[in-house]
N, CA and C atoms as an extended XYZ file, in Angstrom:
282
Properties=species:S:1:pos:R:3:atomname:S:1:resname:S:1:resid:I:1 pbc="F F F"
N        10.945      -15.296       -8.764 N   UNK     1
C        11.129      -14.019       -8.684 CA  UNK     1
C         9.808      -13.373       -7.852 C   UNK     1
N         9.767      -13.223       -6.417 N   UNK     2
C         8.619      -12.946       -5.375 CA  UNK     2
C         7.949      -11.566       -6.125 C   UNK     2
N         6.925      -11.541       -6.374 N   UNK     3
C         6.378      -10.074       -6.815 CA  UNK     3
C         5.767       -9.174       -4.748 C   UNK     3
N         5.381       -8.226       -4.916 N   UNK     4
C         4.715       -7.483       -3.933 CA  UNK     4
C         3.777       -8.448       -3.292 C   UNK     4
N         2.872       -8.940       -4.016 N   UNK     5
C         1.810       -9.758       -3.471 CA  UNK     5
C         2.106      -10.751       -2.593 C   UNK     5
N         3.138      -11.772       -3.192 N   UNK     6
C         3.541      -12.624       -2.721 CA  UNK     6
C         4.286      -12.401       -1.321 C   UNK     6
N         4.964      -11.339       -1.025 N   UNK     7
C         5.524      -10.756       -0.282 CA  UNK     7
C         4.736      -10.654        1.072 C   UNK     7
N         3.224      -10.041        0.560 N   UNK     8
C         2.319       -9.336        1.904 CA  UNK     8
C         1.360      -10.761        2.184 C   UNK     8
N         1.472      -11.892        1.441 N   UNK     9
C         0.716      -12.829        1.561 CA  UNK     9
C         1.582      -13.527        3.044 C   UNK     9
N         0.741      -13.903        3.752 N   UNK    10
C         0.930      -14.627        5.059 CA  UNK    10
C         1.677      -13.632        6.381 C   UNK    10
N         1.879      -12.460        5.672 N   UNK    11
C         2.337      -11.273        6.768 CA  UNK    11
C         0.992      -10.261        7.403 C   UNK    11
N        -0.089      -10.452        6.619 N   UNK    12
C        -1.336      -10.052        6.824 CA  UNK    12
C        -2.210      -10.661        7.886 C   UNK    12
N        -1.503      -11.599        8.896 N   UNK    13
C        -2.576      -12.310        9.799 CA  UNK    13
C        -2.571      -11.870       11.071 C   UNK    13
N        -3.701      -11.129       11.139 N   UNK    14
C        -3.966      -10.218       12.356 CA  UNK    14
C        -3.688      -11.280       13.841 C   UNK    14
N        -3.831      -12.588       13.894 N   UNK    15
C        -3.592      -12.935       14.968 CA  UNK    15
C        -2.274      -13.293       15.452 C   UNK    15
N        -1.380      -12.965       14.259 N   UNK    16
C         0.341      -13.069       14.653 CA  UNK    16
C         0.621      -11.939       15.246 C   UNK    16
N         1.613      -12.064       16.201 N   UNK    17
C         2.240      -10.794       16.806 CA  UNK    17
C         3.254      -10.103       15.751 C   UNK    17
N         3.348       -8.787       15.987 N   UNK    18
C         4.693       -8.081       15.325 CA  UNK    18
C         3.535       -7.285       14.262 C   UNK    18
N         4.344       -6.595       13.536 N   UNK    19
C         3.608       -5.213       12.629 CA  UNK    19
C         2.743       -6.299       11.783 C   UNK    19
N         1.787       -5.343       11.154 N   UNK    20
C         0.661       -5.759       10.521 CA  UNK    20
C         1.027       -4.961        9.143 C   UNK    20
N         0.621       -5.803        7.773 N   UNK    21
C         0.678       -4.992        6.716 CA  UNK    21
C        -0.267       -4.924        5.884 C   UNK    21
N        -0.752       -3.884        5.200 N   UNK    22
C        -2.046       -3.848        4.672 CA  UNK    22
C        -1.921       -4.368        3.157 C   UNK    22
N        -3.268       -5.336        2.695 N   UNK    23
C        -3.123       -6.060        1.593 CA  UNK    23
C        -4.433       -5.750        0.951 C   UNK    23
N        -4.255       -5.977       -0.458 N   UNK    24
C        -5.609       -5.517       -0.949 CA  UNK    24
C        -6.536       -6.776       -0.657 C   UNK    24
N        -7.662       -6.328       -0.447 N   UNK    25
C        -8.538       -7.647       -0.548 CA  UNK    25
C        -9.222       -8.153       -1.484 C   UNK    25
N        -8.924       -7.791       -2.900 N   UNK    26
C        -9.314       -8.476       -4.006 CA  UNK    26
C        -7.638       -8.369       -4.892 C   UNK    26
N        -7.227       -9.862       -4.794 N   UNK    27
C        -5.801       -9.671       -5.500 CA  UNK    27
C        -5.809       -9.874       -6.686 C   UNK    27
N        -7.051      -10.325       -7.493 N   UNK    28
C        -7.024      -10.315       -9.084 CA  UNK    28
C        -7.131       -8.855       -9.448 C   UNK    28
N        -7.796       -7.810       -8.739 N   UNK    29
C        -8.019       -6.595       -9.306 CA  UNK    29
C        -6.652       -5.968       -9.071 C   UNK    29
N        -5.990       -6.298       -7.875 N   UNK    30
C        -4.385       -5.724       -7.739 CA  UNK    30
C        -3.605       -5.808       -8.867 C   UNK    30
N        -3.795       -7.395       -9.272 N   UNK    31
C        -2.601       -7.993      -10.130 CA  UNK    31
C        -3.084       -6.704      -11.649 C   UNK    31
N        -4.555       -6.427      -12.102 N   UNK    32
C        -4.755       -5.773      -13.251 CA  UNK    32
C        -4.123       -4.020      -12.508 C   UNK    32
N        -4.390       -3.832      -11.527 N   UNK    33
C        -3.699       -2.383      -11.242 CA  UNK    33
C        -2.204       -2.415      -11.206 C   UNK    33
N        -1.567       -3.469      -11.068 N   UNK    34
C        -0.245       -3.451      -11.222 CA  UNK    34
C         0.500       -3.107      -12.529 C   UNK    34
N        -0.405       -3.635      -13.414 N   UNK    35
C        -0.285       -3.688      -14.928 CA  UNK    35
C        -0.399       -2.379      -15.527 C   UNK    35
N        -1.555       -1.488      -14.947 N   UNK    36
C        -1.783       -0.330      -15.296 CA  UNK    36
C        -0.806        0.835      -14.457 C   UNK    36
N        -0.496        0.588      -13.132 N   UNK    37
C        -0.051        1.405      -12.724 CA  UNK    37
C         1.333        0.974      -11.989 C   UNK    37
N         2.629        0.883      -12.866 N   UNK    38
C         3.733        0.412      -12.381 CA  UNK    38
C         4.730        1.120      -11.885 C   UNK    38
N         4.831        2.278      -11.503 N   UNK    39
C         5.709        3.070      -11.092 CA  UNK    39
C         5.581        3.456       -9.600 C   UNK    39
N         6.509        4.058       -8.696 N   UNK    40
C         5.932        4.389       -7.551 CA  UNK    40
C         5.620        6.006       -7.605 C   UNK    40
N         5.519        6.072       -6.322 N   UNK    41
C         4.857        7.483       -5.756 CA  UNK    41
C         5.678        8.050       -5.008 C   UNK    41
N         6.117        9.304       -4.493 N   UNK    42
C         6.679        9.884       -3.636 CA  UNK    42
C         5.533       10.497       -2.553 C   UNK    42
N         6.380       10.683       -1.410 N   UNK    43
C         5.210       10.905       -0.350 CA  UNK    43
C         4.435       12.210       -0.832 C   UNK    43
N         4.731       13.221       -1.246 N   UNK    44
C         3.839       14.370       -1.452 CA  UNK    44
C         2.718       14.086       -2.710 C   UNK    44
N         3.246       13.160       -3.400 N   UNK    45
C         2.178       12.778       -4.342 CA  UNK    45
C         1.284       11.596       -3.718 C   UNK    45
N         1.620       11.035       -2.649 N   UNK    46
C         0.763        9.924       -2.104 CA  UNK    46
C        -0.283       10.999       -1.238 C   UNK    46
N         0.341       11.965       -0.827 N   UNK    47
C        -0.281       13.188        0.180 CA  UNK    47
C        -1.473       13.619       -0.908 C   UNK    47
N        -1.128       14.186       -1.682 N   UNK    48
C        -2.020       15.079       -2.914 CA  UNK    48
C        -3.278       13.773       -3.353 C   UNK    48
N        -2.634       12.494       -3.678 N   UNK    49
C        -3.689       11.693       -4.194 CA  UNK    49
C        -4.795       11.251       -2.958 C   UNK    49
N        -4.333       11.143       -1.762 N   UNK    50
C        -5.011       10.819       -0.738 CA  UNK    50
C        -6.204       11.652        0.282 C   UNK    50
N        -5.207       12.905        0.128 N   UNK    51
C        -5.958       14.025        1.051 CA  UNK    51
C        -5.372       13.931        2.728 C   UNK    51
N        -4.410       12.926        2.547 N   UNK    52
C        -4.014       12.557        4.308 CA  UNK    52
C        -2.575       13.336        4.443 C   UNK    52
N        -2.227       13.776        5.759 N   UNK    53
C        -1.051       14.506        5.795 CA  UNK    53
C         0.175       13.444        5.826 C   UNK    53
N         1.059       13.854        5.767 N   UNK    54
C         2.493       12.588        6.382 CA  UNK    54
C         2.267       11.916        7.534 C   UNK    54
N         1.943       12.716        8.848 N   UNK    55
C         1.848       12.139        9.871 CA  UNK    55
C         0.979       11.022        9.942 C   UNK    55
N        -0.161       11.118        9.017 N   UNK    56
C        -1.431       10.257        9.394 CA  UNK    56
C        -1.238        8.866        8.215 C   UNK    56
N        -0.203        9.204        7.297 N   UNK    57
C        -0.003        8.159        6.536 CA  UNK    57
C         1.306        7.188        7.266 C   UNK    57
N         2.019        7.588        7.939 N   UNK    58
C         2.837        6.730        8.432 CA  UNK    58
C         2.299        6.295        9.631 C   UNK    58
N         1.722        7.029       10.356 N   UNK    59
C         0.768        6.155       11.344 CA  UNK    59
C         0.127        5.168       11.197 C   UNK    59
N        -0.759        5.385        9.862 N   UNK    60
C        -1.514        4.573        9.187 CA  UNK    60
C        -0.731        3.283        8.712 C   UNK    60
N         0.529        3.398        8.126 N   UNK    61
C         1.542        2.382        7.610 CA  UNK    61
C         1.688        1.554        9.014 C   UNK    61
N         2.101        2.176       10.316 N   UNK    62
C         2.102        1.654       11.107 CA  UNK    62
C         1.047        0.629       11.668 C   UNK    62
N         0.107        1.181       11.729 N   UNK    63
C        -1.361        0.742       12.235 CA  UNK    63
C        -1.605       -0.932       11.091 C   UNK    63
N        -1.142       -0.781        9.811 N   UNK    64
C        -1.585       -1.816        9.100 CA  UNK    64
C        -2.825       -1.678        7.964 C   UNK    64
N        -2.877       -0.119        7.997 N   UNK    65
C        -4.066        0.173        7.339 CA  UNK    65
C        -3.726        0.987        6.175 C   UNK    65
N        -2.306        1.156        5.670 N   UNK    66
C        -2.212        1.750        4.657 CA  UNK    66
C        -1.110        1.174        4.128 C   UNK    66
N        -0.830        0.909        2.827 N   UNK    67
C         0.277        0.445        2.147 CA  UNK    67
C         1.765        0.516        2.790 C   UNK    67
N         2.581       -0.217        2.843 N   UNK    68
C         3.803        0.110        3.356 CA  UNK    68
C         4.622        0.729        2.329 C   UNK    68
N         5.754        1.436        2.546 N   UNK    69
C         6.475        2.332        1.527 CA  UNK    69
C         7.623        1.029        1.329 C   UNK    69
N         8.552        1.683        0.265 N   UNK    70
C         9.941        0.773       -0.129 CA  UNK    70
C        10.779        1.941       -0.253 C   UNK    70
N        11.737        1.361        0.359 N   UNK    71
C        13.190        2.177        0.574 CA  UNK    71
C        13.847        1.766       -0.610 C   UNK    71
N        14.671        2.845       -0.949 N   UNK    72
C        15.804        2.696       -1.654 CA  UNK    72
C        16.967        3.841       -1.769 C   UNK    72
N        18.160        3.199       -0.798 N   UNK    73
C        18.983        4.492       -0.658 CA  UNK    73
C        18.209        5.451        0.464 C   UNK    73
N        18.015        6.764        0.027 N   UNK    74
C        17.245        7.503        1.175 CA  UNK    74
C        15.960        7.527        0.332 C   UNK    74
N        15.593        7.349       -0.716 N   UNK    75
C        14.008        7.529       -1.142 CA  UNK    75
C        13.313        6.746       -0.400 C   UNK    75
N        12.022        7.455       -0.150 N   UNK    76
C        11.108        6.483        0.521 CA  UNK    76
C         9.800        6.890       -0.844 C   UNK    76
N         9.267        5.906       -1.150 N   UNK    77
C         8.376        5.674       -2.384 CA  UNK    77
C         7.197        4.713       -2.207 C   UNK    77
N         6.195        4.748       -2.545 N   UNK    78
C         5.025        3.851       -2.436 CA  UNK    78
C         4.783        3.226       -3.803 C   UNK    78
N         4.384        1.698       -3.799 N   UNK    79
C         4.034        1.400       -5.328 CA  UNK    79
C         2.839        2.162       -5.581 C   UNK    79
N         2.678        2.443       -7.071 N   UNK    80
C         1.747        3.180       -7.552 CA  UNK    80
C         0.225        2.279       -7.249 C   UNK    80
N         0.478        0.964       -7.763 N   UNK    81
C        -0.800       -0.154       -7.788 CA  UNK    81
C        -1.434        0.000       -6.304 C   UNK    81
N        -0.026       -0.193       -5.147 N   UNK    82
C        -0.843       -0.061       -3.891 CA  UNK    82
C        -1.614        0.855       -3.310 C   UNK    82
N        -1.244        2.232       -3.991 N   UNK    83
C        -1.662        3.408       -3.403 CA  UNK    83
C        -3.374        3.120       -4.543 C   UNK    83
N        -3.180        3.022       -5.370 N   UNK    84
C        -4.606        2.781       -6.364 CA  UNK    84
C        -5.423        1.793       -5.462 C   UNK    84
N        -5.075        0.543       -5.256 N   UNK    85
C        -5.826       -0.421       -4.985 CA  UNK    85
C        -6.465        0.311       -3.377 C   UNK    85
N        -5.578        0.729       -2.601 N   UNK    86
C        -6.060        1.245       -1.322 CA  UNK    86
C        -7.221        2.310       -1.588 C   UNK    86
N        -6.641        3.200       -2.617 N   UNK    87
C        -8.054        4.264       -3.049 CA  UNK    87
C        -9.289        3.425       -3.186 C   UNK    87
N        -9.028        2.386       -4.486 N   UNK    88
C       -10.591        1.838       -4.907 CA  UNK    88
C       -11.257        1.044       -3.662 C   UNK    88
N       -10.280        0.646       -2.899 N   UNK    89
C       -11.242        0.027       -1.526 CA  UNK    89
C       -11.956        1.272       -1.023 C   UNK    89
N       -11.202        2.297       -0.835 N   UNK    90
C       -12.059        3.376       -0.194 CA  UNK    90
C       -13.751        3.665       -1.159 C   UNK    90
N       -13.250        3.601       -2.185 N   UNK    91
C       -14.796        3.789       -3.052 CA  UNK    91
C       -15.654        2.549       -2.734 C   UNK    91
N       -15.171        1.616       -2.673 N   UNK    92
C       -16.304        0.500       -2.473 CA  UNK    92
C       -16.605        0.669       -1.058 C   UNK    92
N       -16.051        0.994       -0.074 N   UNK    93
C       -16.447        1.230        1.317 CA  UNK    93
C       -17.598        2.287        1.202 C   UNK    93
N       -17.774        3.114        0.764 N   UNK    94
C       -18.506        4.182        0.652 CA  UNK    94
C       -19.746        4.269        0.010 C   UNK    94
């Protein structure tokens, strides 16, 4: 069974045409975050955690600078580990 990181591998090549996907820069740290944060966040929670608006989040997903969401029926959510890894990378960049 493929995990989320396997699905991201190969899809984040900026030289290829088509949509880009955000990928954690440190896969080992991301694996540890997956164990700690194994749920999903809905849009309201993602907005609270990141301080970004809905529009900004969807724009950044389209640009490939924010983790992609998952859909289940009509529900849209983000993997908690993806959002936490994105927040951790912001801390390292600051």
